Each structure stands twice: as structure tokens, then as C-alpha cells.
N, C-alpha and C positions, 0 to 999 in steps of 0.2 A: 551206384554205388554210393553209400553213406557213412560218413567218416564220423565218428561220436570225439568230439572234441570241444574247444571251443567256439562258440556259436554267434554266426555273423547277425548284427542287426539288422533287421528289413523293415524298411519304414514307406507305407499305401506313397505311393506317387501322389503328387500335389499338380491339381488341374488348375492354372492360374485364371482369374477371371479376362475376358473380353477386355483389349486394350482399347480405348481411344484415343486419335490420336490428333492434333491441332495443326493449325494452318502455321505456316510460316512465318517468321517474322516480314512485318511491311517495308519497304524500300524506304528510302532519307527522307527523316522528317516523319517517323512512326513514334509511338511513345515509347520509353523506357520500359513500360509492361509489354510491348509488344515486340518489344527488340529482345529479352529473354526468354522470348519461347523458341520451342525446340525443332531444328529442321528436320525430318525424317524424308531419307530418300526413298526412291521407287522401291527398291531394291530390298531394301527393311522392308518397308509396309508390307511387301508380297510374302517376307519369309515369317511375318507376323500374324499372316493371316491363311496360314495354309495350315488348318487344323490345330485343336487345341493342343495335340499331341509333338505339335512343333518345339524341339528346343530351343529356337531363336524365341520363341512369342513373348510379349512383355506382360508385364503387369501392373498396374501402379503409375502412379505420377511420375515423370522424368524429372531430376533434379540436376540444376546444372554445377557443378564443379566452383564453376566463378562466384557463383552466389553464396558459398562458403566459406569462411574464417579458417582457411587452412593453414596449417604452419609446418614447414620441411625442414629438418633436420637429419645432418650428413651424418653419418654412422662413424667414427673417428677409426683411422685407418687401421688403427692397430688392432681392435677388435673387428672390424673384417677380417685382419690378415687370421687373427686368431678363430673365427670361426669357419675359415676354410680349411685350419688344418684339425680341427676338431670334428668335422664333414667326411675330411679325409681319412681321417685313424678312423672313426665309426665304418666306414664302406671295407678298409681294409679286414675288421675285425669280423663282420658280417660275414666275409668273403670266405675268412679261415674257418668259422664255424659254421658255414652251409658246409664247404669240403668235410668237414670232420662227421659231420650230422649225414652225409651218404655212403662217408666210406663207413659207419659204424650204424649202419640203418636199422631199425628195429626187425625182429625176423617172428614168424608166425611161428607157435608154440600149440595152436590146439583151433580146432574149427568144431563150429555148431553145425548141422546137415537136420533138415525137416523134409520129413518125405521122400527122403535121398538124394537130396539138392542141400548143396552149399547154403545156409543161410548166416551164419557170424565167422569170425574170427578173431583171436584173442594172439597180441605179440608178448615177446618175452619180458617187455617194460611195465605191463597189463594193461595197454591201452587195446581198443576193439573198437571194429568195423561191422557194417551191416551190407550185404549183397545188396538188396533192395529196398526196404524199409526197416527203420528202427524200432525198439523196443521202446518202451516207456515203463517209468517207474523203478528202473535202475539204481542203483546204488552210487550217489556222487566221490562217495569216500574210495579212495586210490585202495585196488586189492591186487593181491599177488596174480600171476595168470588163470593158476589152476578154480581159485573162487570166483573168477570172473565168471569163467567158462562154465562153472556149474551154475552161476546164476543165471546165468543167459538160458543156460538148456532148462532148468527149472520154469523159467519165465516165459518160454517157448511151447511148452507140455500142451495147451489150447489148441497148438496149431497142427498138430500132427503128430507121427511119430518120429522120435529127436533122438539123435545120435551124434553122441561126444568123440572126436578124434585128437590123438597124440602122434602119431604118424600116419604116413601115408594119406597127405594131404591132396585135396581136389585144385583144378586152380580156382585161385580164389581173387580177396584183395590183394594179396602179396604187401611185402614187409612197405611202410609209409611211413615218412618222417624217420627221425632220428633223435638222439640227445646233442645237446650245444656243447660245444667245445669248453674246457676247463679250462679255468681263467690264468690257469700257468701256462698254457698256450697261445694266450691272445697278449698283443703286443699293450702296453701301457699306455694311459693317454697321454697326452704333455698338454694338450689344452684342457682349457674347462669344458663345465656342462654347459650346453647352447643356454639353456636358460640361464644360464648365471651370465651367461657374455648378454645378452639381450637386458636381463635387469640392471646390469652398468650402461647399456647405450641409453634406455628407459631414464635412468638417475640423470645422466648427462645432457639428454634432453630438456627435463627437470629443470636443470641446472641455466640452462641456456634462456629457457622460459622467464624463469624469476628473476635473471639479469635484464 
């Protein structure tokens, strides 16, 4: 089943280069350079050596955090609390919207058959899906359901005998998705946007740095 809509971006897997391990640091009296070396357990070594597709496989040189001049700042308690409130409010709104979409699920209004088998269907919002593989070259504009059905039927003519049904539907993709809940149904936010909260936290950290 193929649903036309927002497409997920797919990126090729990156296969990291083999990792070369270094011996552990020397005993007392070793140089400072040797003391900075990383000790890797035998279990970690086994996990990094079990094939190129191992998710634990390492690449590049290891860097000790102790070698970095890192500054750590504690977010003010008021901002931490505000962030928690915002997260809770967003979760509540998402739950309400999801339930609304389920209760108002889009309904099939037409199906396209090719050689007697269901090929595509269109819902009452103009959304469409394909039973097996999608057609290319369809309009990216929002079309009413009938116009979308006619467009799909025209595009599928080279595939065989095409039939469009507006009743007597065959089992197909079925209704999928639904509209988002209207803003009037959702509780208003009392906390600021997460980005605004973070911006204030960053500004506070910069102030501490300059001080």
C-alpha cells in the first residue's frame, strides 16, 4: 500500500571506516601523552570488530572530554518548570487532535480499477492512495475528489482497462488519517514556545560567561 503525502527523506547508510585501537595507558611514571590514551575494554573491541554493519562500530579518533575546556551552566529552575509545562500542554493538545482525527477519519469517495483490480482510491478531502505502486506526474495542487479520480484514471489508461467507481467499493486501502482538531477545541498555551525558553536560557548562560 502506498499513501501519497509528505514523503520521508531516505539517506543511504554511511559505512564508517575501520577503527584502529590504541594500547591502554602505561603504569605509574608514564608520560602525560601516554596517560591521555583511551582504554578500550575487550567487550567494546569485540563489538567494534564484528562486521562493517555493526551499530557499535567506531570511526575516527577518540577525544577525551577532559581535554576540552567545557563550561556547564544550569538552566534556571523557573525555565525548567516552564519547559515542563509547555511539554505537558503540547502532549495534551496532540492527544485531543489525534482523537479528533480518528473520530473524523477521511472516507473513501471513489476508486480506480485497472483490469478489474483496485488500483487507487480517493477520499472526501481529495487525498489519494495506491494499492501497489504510485503513478508519477500527478498534479501537486489540491484537487477536489472527482477531479483527482479523473486525473488518476487518465494517467492509468496505458496500464489496461480502467474503471472509476463512486459506489459499490471493493475492499481497499480504507479511510486513513483525518483533519486536525480546530484551534477552538484545543486548550490555550500558558507557557512560551520551547525555542523562546531555550533562547532565554542561552542568553543567561552567555551572561554568566561574560561575568
